[in-house]
Steps between C-alpha positions, in 0.01 A plus 500: 500500500786742576634505140149581374470787749842633401408487132163663571663786691766550229229511231293747704803719573672503159276326246375829359848656466529663158850397396441519125480125456281237669800267536681762709196537725476121536871484588450768766211305655701176493802670655290659779347162585846341502630765740211419736584130483872552552587849624859604447711803434651359182350353185712190558338454842147520361529303176662157524440394138743645245223589251305690767817682610583596143144628445518704822835653402368588155191658657687722747754604237236576234488874422140456382387397849380817671573508873252786535226287337569214740465746789183645345351150466560440872330831583199413285475161673497670842234743375282208391539338845382826658180527292208577728711646781432864591871578541849349533825617654808546282810529720820586321849426630847543363802281542827421330659190363872480574709322239857401569741605234787266438846625419546541127127464428357729234248767599160335550283808468465554874536808713570591858294362787526567870733756648716669236818450704439121504504489119220241483380401151156388388151603396218684672142375494164645600225242562128569530259227603123479530343412835127452561319672791561194722876508435514215248755554221339487155808541282748743355401853405828613343874462522758758391874428466774755452872561522605784729727765357857475617532848635233743606571826325281725710328515836158332506318831541658629177398204283176479305260209551629343178850493657391343829441135579149598615408488131510118520238497776275720290563297184401184686175652619412642158584179312314279746198730509472498121503119488267473800231731366502320162374189683336619823407868506246447780738393777663805656876497552 
């Protein structure tokens, strides 16, 4: 019964993702179900069969797979789960992902994280989730990733909104709200 539930959830969450090709959407659903069956931080930990691993690598490396559409599909799924509710909460929280750099490794497209004097490297992320009035999580609202600039050129009070990291919070709310209202305009955020 568990594999059926995992497949059902994956279909509900990502089955309507518009990735330009039905095979890509099917691959996304299959990959999401596989991650539920065997959670891991690496593709090699999730997919034991070489064909499945190869398909997963091709999927994540495919420039035609839109990360923003995958996120939008998750938001629409949460909006469908909230149908009939008068309102939901959408807390938003930022964090960072620290990535170790190995000596001699080429630049990986990361920026500074943590205290500047510690010279940490990684990515920043802003997550927004949907929670029903009883506190039950319904899904993802939006997720924004960015690389922090190496050096701040001006004091925060001198920068415009477009130059501040606050713009990512706003972008997450605007993107999520657009997807949400396309599916569930009656449930207040």
